[in-house]
C-alpha positions as CSV (number, residue, x, y, z in Angstrom):
1,M,-36.5,-28.9,-153.1
2,K,-36.1,-25.6,-154.9
3,N,-36.3,-22.7,-152.2
4,E,-36.4,-20.0,-154.8
5,R,-38.7,-18.9,-157.0
6,I,-39.2,-16.2,-160.0
7,I,-42.2,-15.1,-160.6
8,L,-43.4,-13.1,-163.7
9,G,-46.3,-10.7,-162.8
10,M,-48.6,-9.4,-166.0
11,D,-51.1,-6.6,-165.8
12,P,-52.8,-6.7,-168.8
13,G,-53.8,-3.8,-171.3
14,T,-54.2,-3.5,-175.2
15,N,-52.3,0.1,-175.2
16,I,-49.4,-0.3,-172.5
17,M,-49.2,-4.2,-170.7
18,G,-47.2,-3.5,-167.8
19,Y,-44.5,-6.9,-166.4
20,G,-42.5,-7.1,-163.3
21,I,-40.6,-10.2,-162.5
22,I,-39.7,-10.9,-158.8
23,K,-37.5,-13.4,-157.2
24,V,-39.0,-15.4,-154.2
25,E,-36.6,-16.9,-151.6
26,G,-38.5,-18.0,-148.2
27,K,-39.4,-14.6,-147.0
28,K,-37.4,-11.8,-149.5
29,F,-38.8,-10.7,-152.1
30,E,-36.6,-8.9,-154.5
31,M,-37.4,-7.5,-158.3
32,L,-35.6,-8.7,-160.7
33,S,-37.0,-6.1,-164.2
34,C,-40.5,-4.6,-164.6
35,G,-41.6,-2.3,-167.4
36,I,-43.9,-1.5,-170.3
37,I,-44.9,-2.8,-173.8
38,K,-46.0,0.0,-175.5
39,L,-49.1,-1.1,-177.8
40,G,-50.5,1.9,-178.9
41,K,-48.1,3.0,-181.6
42,Y,-49.6,-0.5,-183.5
43,P,-52.9,0.4,-185.7
44,D,-54.2,-3.2,-186.2
45,H,-55.3,-5.1,-182.9
46,A,-54.3,-8.7,-184.2
47,L,-50.3,-7.0,-184.5
48,R,-50.5,-6.1,-181.2
49,L,-51.6,-9.1,-179.9
50,R,-48.7,-11.1,-181.8
51,K,-46.5,-8.4,-179.9
52,I,-47.4,-9.5,-176.8
53,F,-47.1,-13.1,-177.3
54,D,-43.2,-12.4,-178.6
55,R,-42.6,-10.2,-175.7
56,V,-44.1,-12.4,-173.2
57,V,-41.8,-14.7,-174.4
58,S,-39.1,-13.1,-174.9
59,L,-39.3,-12.2,-170.8
60,I,-39.4,-15.9,-170.3
61,D,-36.6,-17.0,-171.9
62,E,-34.6,-14.2,-170.2
63,F,-35.1,-14.4,-166.7
64,T,-36.6,-18.2,-166.9
65,P,-39.6,-18.0,-164.8
66,D,-41.0,-20.3,-162.4
67,E,-45.3,-18.9,-162.6
68,L,-46.6,-16.3,-164.1
69,S,-49.2,-14.0,-161.8
70,I,-51.4,-12.3,-164.3
71,E,-54.7,-9.7,-163.3
72,A,-57.7,-10.8,-164.7
73,P,-59.7,-8.5,-166.1
74,F,-62.1,-5.8,-164.0
75,Y,-66.1,-5.6,-165.5
76,G,-66.3,-2.8,-167.4
77,K,-69.2,-1.2,-169.3
78,N,-67.5,-1.0,-172.5
79,V,-68.0,-4.6,-174.3
80,Q,-66.2,-4.0,-177.1
81,S,-63.0,-2.3,-174.6
82,M,-63.3,-6.0,-172.4
83,L,-63.5,-8.3,-175.2
84,K,-60.1,-6.6,-176.2
85,L,-58.3,-6.5,-173.2
86,G,-59.5,-10.2,-172.4
87,R,-57.6,-11.2,-175.8
88,A,-54.7,-9.5,-174.5
89,Q,-55.2,-11.7,-171.2
90,G,-55.3,-14.8,-172.9
91,V,-51.9,-14.1,-175.5
92,A,-50.1,-13.4,-172.3
93,I,-51.5,-16.7,-170.6
94,A,-51.0,-18.7,-174.1
95,A,-47.2,-17.2,-174.3
96,A,-46.5,-18.6,-170.3
97,L,-48.2,-21.7,-171.4
98,S,-45.8,-22.3,-175.0
99,R,-43.5,-22.8,-172.2
100,D,-44.7,-25.1,-170.1
101,M,-45.7,-22.2,-167.6
102,P,-48.4,-22.7,-164.7
103,Y,-50.2,-19.5,-164.9
104,R,-52.6,-18.2,-161.9
105,E,-55.0,-15.0,-162.4
106,Y,-55.8,-12.7,-159.6
107,A,-58.7,-10.0,-158.9
108,P,-57.3,-6.4,-159.0
109,R,-59.1,-6.1,-155.6
110,K,-57.1,-9.3,-154.2
111,I,-53.9,-7.9,-155.7
112,K,-54.4,-4.6,-153.8
113,Q,-55.9,-6.1,-150.6
114,S,-52.4,-8.7,-150.8
115,I,-50.3,-5.9,-151.0
116,T,-51.5,-3.1,-148.6
117,G,-54.0,-4.9,-147.1
118,N,-56.6,-2.9,-148.9
119,G,-58.7,-4.3,-151.2
120,N,-60.0,-0.5,-152.6
121,A,-56.3,1.2,-152.1
122,S,-55.6,3.4,-155.2
123,K,-52.3,2.6,-157.9
124,E,-50.1,4.7,-155.5
125,Q,-51.0,3.0,-152.5
126,V,-49.9,0.4,-154.3
127,A,-47.1,0.9,-155.7
128,K,-45.5,3.0,-152.3
129,M,-46.6,-0.2,-150.8
130,L,-44.0,-2.0,-153.3
131,Q,-41.1,0.0,-152.4
132,T,-41.2,-0.7,-149.4
133,I,-41.7,-4.9,-150.0
134,L,-39.2,-5.1,-152.4
135,G,-36.9,-2.8,-151.1
136,L,-37.1,-0.4,-154.1
137,K,-34.6,3.1,-153.7
138,E,-37.3,4.6,-156.5
139,L,-40.9,3.8,-157.9
140,P,-40.9,2.2,-160.8
141,E,-41.9,4.7,-163.8
142,S,-45.6,3.7,-165.0
143,L,-48.4,2.4,-162.7
144,D,-49.0,-0.7,-165.1
145,A,-45.2,-1.8,-164.5
146,S,-45.8,-1.3,-160.4
147,D,-49.3,-3.3,-160.1
148,A,-47.8,-6.2,-162.6
149,L,-44.9,-5.8,-159.4
150,A,-48.1,-6.2,-157.7
151,A,-49.7,-9.7,-159.1
152,A,-46.3,-11.2,-158.5
153,V,-45.9,-10.2,-155.1
154,C,-49.7,-11.2,-154.4
155,H,-48.6,-14.3,-156.0
156,G,-45.7,-14.9,-153.5
157,F,-47.9,-14.0,-150.7
158,Q,-50.8,-16.4,-151.6
159,T,-48.3,-19.8,-152.6
160,R,-45.5,-19.0,-149.8
161,K,-45.1,-22.2,-148.1
162,G,-47.7,-22.7,-144.8
163,L,-49.4,-19.5,-145.4
164,E,-52.6,-21.3,-146.1
165,T,-52.7,-23.8,-142.5
166,T,-51.0,-20.5,-140.3
167,S,-53.2,-18.9,-138.1
168,Y,-52.8,-15.9,-135.7
169,A,-53.6,-14.9,-132.0
170,S,-54.0,-11.1,-133.1
171,W,-52.3,-8.9,-135.7
172,K,-49.3,-8.4,-133.5
173,S,-48.2,-11.5,-133.7
174,F,-48.5,-12.0,-137.7
175,L,-46.8,-8.6,-137.8
176,T,-44.3,-10.5,-136.0
177,A,-43.7,-13.3,-137.8
178,N,-43.4,-11.3,-141.2
179,P,-41.5,-8.8,-140.4
180,D,-41.8,-7.7,-144.3
181,R,-45.2,-7.2,-144.1
182,K,-45.6,-4.0,-141.9
183,R,-46.4,-0.5,-143.2
184,G,-43.9,2.6,-143.2
């Protein structure tokens, strides 16, 4: 059985789309790559969708991730923006499916909760906590990239063997069993 997994995290967007790739081995998390896909320079929405598809496929081909973890769209007031964001997410999922890769969606609040312990944490708080979890010397340049890394790490936490069935008597016993989750 494979003890190592590679997870591709995506933060969908129609102007900027973040991606983060991590390797999970047991309780150890390591960042392999992260960055953004700049889409604002393409005036046509269909072309932006094509660029998303092509870039996600190229990331999959380069890093051969086992799974895609993608942030689910949050509810907004602008219906047109929500439709465009949903299309961007759908195209990223389609790219994963074109390579027979499973995917999982997580609500933004769930991702923040998983990383920081607070579903209302700021993007900056999430990025700072990721720096600790992944042992990064520097924060990613873009909050879109760190959001994508957060989606990947969240999936890693949620799908660790035994996570669903393990219960702890106290917060102290949880931290003792999971020293990588301590806040700095």
